[in-house]
N, C-alpha and C positions, 0 to 999 in steps of 0.2 A: 393692560398687559395681557399677553396671550401665550398660552402653552401650546406648542405645536404638536400635532398627532405623532410626529416622529420621535418626540421625547418619550412618550408612553411606549411606543414600539421598541425603542432602544432599551427601556427598562426591562421589558419582557425578554429581550434578547440576552440580557445578562442575568436572567433568573430572578428578577424582582417583580412582584405583582404590584401594579399601579394602585390597586385597591388598598394594599397594606401601607403604601406611602401616604395615601390620602387619609387613612385612619390615624396614622401617626401624626400627620400634620393637623388633624382635627378639622378637616374641611369636608364639605359636602361631596359625596362620590360623583355627583352630577358634573363636577368641574372637569372630569375626564372627557366628557362628551360636549360640554359647553365651556371651552377653555379660557374664558375671559376672567382674569383675576386681578386683585389689587396688588400693589407692591409688597405689602405685608404678607399676603397669601402666597405670592411668588417666592418670597424668601422662605416661608414655612415649608413649601414643597421641597425646595432644595435642601433645607436643613433636615427634613424628614428622610430624604433620600440618603443623605450622608450617614444618618444614624442607622438606617436600614442596612446599608452596605457594610458598616462597621468601621472602616478606616477611610479617612478623607482621601488620601493619596490613591488608594486602590479604586475608590469610586470614580475618581477623575480619569484614571487610566482606562478602566473598563468601559465607561460611558463614552469617552472620546473615540475609542476605536470601534465601538459597537454601532454608533450612529451612521446609518446608511445614507450615502450620497443621494440616492433616489428620493429620500424623504425630506431633503432640505426644503425650507420655505423659499419663496421667490427671491428674497433679498440675498439669501445664502447661495442660491443657485447662480445668481449674477456674479458672485465672487468666484465660485468654482469654475465658471466658464470664462474667466478673465483672460487677458492676453498673456500676462506673466504674474509672478508672485507679488511684485510691487503693485501692479494694477489691482490684484485681488485684495491686498491689505488696505489700499486706499479706498476701495469700494466698501469694504467691511466697516472701516472707520466712519465713512459717510452714512451708510445705511443703518448703522447702530443707533443713529439719532432718532430713528422711527420707533424703536422698541427697546426692551429692558432698560433698567435704570442706570446701566453702566455706559461709560464713554471711553473711547480709545484715542490716545494721543500718540502719534507717530513722529519720531525724529530720526533723521539720518545724519550721522556725523562720523567722519573718519571711516573706519572699516566696519562699524556696527550700525544697526538700526534698532532703536529702542522704542518699545511699545508699552506705554503705561496705561493702566486701567484706573479710571476715575469714576466718581459717582455723580450723577446729574442733579442739579438744583438742590444741592445739600442733602441728597437722599442718604438715608442710613446705609452704611457699608453692608454689602451682602455677605452671606455665610461663606467661609473659606472654600467650600466645595464649588460654589458658583464662580468664585474668583479663579480657582484652578481650572475648571472646565472651560472658562472663557479664554484663558491663555493657551490651554492645550489645543483648543479648536484652531487657534491661529497657526500653530506648527503643523497640525493635522491637515489643514487646508493646503499648506505648501507641499506636504508629502503627497497628498492625493492629486493635486493639480499637476505637479512635475513628474510624478511617478518615481521620485527618489526619496530615500529615507534621510531627509534633511535633519540636521542637529542644530539645536539652539546654541548660542554662545554662553548664555547664562540666564537664570530665572530667579526672581526674588518675590517673596511673599511677606506680607506684614504680620501674618499669624502662623502658628504651628500648623503643619499640613499632614501630620501622620507619618507614614512610611516614606521618608525622604529618599531612600535608596530606590524605591519603586518609581518615584518621580524623576530621579536622575537617570534611571534606565530608560524611561519614556522620552524625556526631553533630550537625552544624550549629552548632558552638561551638568555642571555644578548647580545645585539648587540651595538657596539661602532662605532662611525664615527670620521673622522678627525684624524686618528691614523697614525703611521709611515709606516704601510704596510697593505696589504690585506691578512687576515689570518683567517683560519678556525681551531679551536682547538677542537679535538674530545677526548672522554674518551677512553683511551688506551685499556681498557678491551673489548670495542666493536669491536676492530680490529680482535680479535680471533673468533668472531662469524661466524659460517659456513654459506655459501650461499645455500639457498634452490634451487637456480637456477644453482648450480654447474653442469657443463657438460664437463667431461674430454674428451669425444670423439670429441666434437666440438672444444675444445681448441687445441687438437692435430692437427686439420685441420687448424685453424686460426693462431696459434702461429708461425709456421715456415714461413708463408707468410708475416706476420707482421714484424717479425724479419729481414727477408731478405729485405723488403722494407725500414726499418729503417736503416739497415747497408748501403744500397745503397745511401740513402740520406745523411747520415753522411759522407760517403767517398767522396761525391762531395764537401763538405765544404773545403775551403782552410784553411791553418793553421792560416792565418790572421783572418778569420771569427771566428774560434774557440777561438782565443785569445780575440777578441772583445766581444764575448758572455760571457766569463768568467769575463772579466773586468766589463761588465755591471751589473753583479751580485755582484761584490765585491767593487765597488767604495765607498759605505758608510762605509766600514771598516776603512777608512782613508788612510794612506800611503800603497800603494800596489806596489810591485816590480816584476821583471821578475821571480825571484825565486819562488814566490807564485804561479804565473800562470803556470810555468813549472811543479811544483808539482801537480797542479790540472790536468794537461794533462798527467802526468806520464812520463815526459821527463826531461832530464838534462838541465840546463841553456844553455849550449853550443849547444846542439842539437836544442833547440827551436830557438835560435838566428840564427843558420845556415839555418833552414827552412824558417824563415822569410826573411832572406837575399836573398834566392833563389826566393822568391815571390816579391822581390823589396820593402820590407817593413822593419820596425823596431819596437821594443816594444814601444819606445818613441812616434813614430808617431801614433801607434794604440791607445795608452793611450789618446793622445790628441784628436784624432778623436772621440773616444767613449765619452769622456767628452763633446766635442763640440756638438755632436748629442743629447746626453741626456740633456744638458743644454737648447738647443732650445726647446725640447719637454716639459721640466718642466716649462720653462718661458712662454710657451703658456697657462699654467694654471694660471689664475689670483689669485687663492686662495693661491698660494705658495709665500712666501716672498723671496726676493733675497738671504737672508742669509740661508734660507732653501734649495734653489736651489744649493748654493755653497756647502753645506754639502752633498747633495744627489749626486753630481758629484765628491766628493772626496777631496774637499778643506777644510782645517781646519780653514782658516781665509778668510774673505770676500775680502780683498784687493788682495790676490793672484788670486782669481776667477775673479775679475774685470780686472786685468792685462791680464790674459789668454783670457778672452772673447773679450777684445779690440783687441787682436792680431788676433782673429778669424773673428770678424765681423766689426772691425773698429769703434766700438762705445761701450758704456757701456751697461750692461744688462738692466738697467732701460730705457734707450733711445730706445733700440731695442724693448722692450716690448710695449712701447708707440706707436712706428711706426707700429708695427704689429696690434695693436688694432685700430689705425686710419685707417689702410688699410682695416680691416674687416668692419668698420663702413661705409667707402666709398663704398664698394661693395654692402652693404645692401641698401644704399640710392640711388644708381645709377638706 
């Protein structure tokens, strides 16, 4: 994971010292100049920024508008210089696969375009401010590219986001919280709006390099990792089988099973691992009830989830959650 220099410059632009953020995140100050971090450190930086700014919503609005286009990394530049808003969003969704743990899923239907934020490979959901800035950047991209103050149709967040009125003022639409997913819904007509910043010559330079980098990174993924990524996206659909995953990968059931066997794995094992990892991540969020966690990891009834969790951790989800909370309290009081 990499924190771009533009992030630190933007913090300074809104009156926040990067050193204060790093101290609050309890990370080495050298990270500012050597910006390679783990997922956990990446989340810590965003959480520290949120605490430093005081209100999640205000932090989102301030940072989204302060980030200068000239400081965009190459993948973001390719989206800014796209042909139109639709092209920009599709490029963003594609190049997101190269970095940060989030993934964008775009669906056009009727008069709307829905963009959902998901977490890769069963990764623990990021802090609310990261979710907010990711969706804010998408509308900001459209505004800067078209030169128009575009408004979203609606925005949804799974967690409380602070000053909702500030977010509604920024997105230009109703904002709902405590929903089942993080989603930005755009007016589909806006997607065809041309970008004033369109630069075909620059895209001809950037695109081959970005595509080559993306292909290299995807080729490094094992089949097991690809299966777990697909599973993490599909668990809430209920019952999921190997046929479904094989179809997503463009493979036959037999070919998928053969490749997993070569890697010393099986579909059943990967399904259990994915559910286990996601269950731990969701249980760490005290706002989620046990029955909600059971549904989110693909169990239709709570009893089945309890049995599976006991086989993984040796105790019930409720007891595990209490033990984790007690552990955090002990660390704070020591």
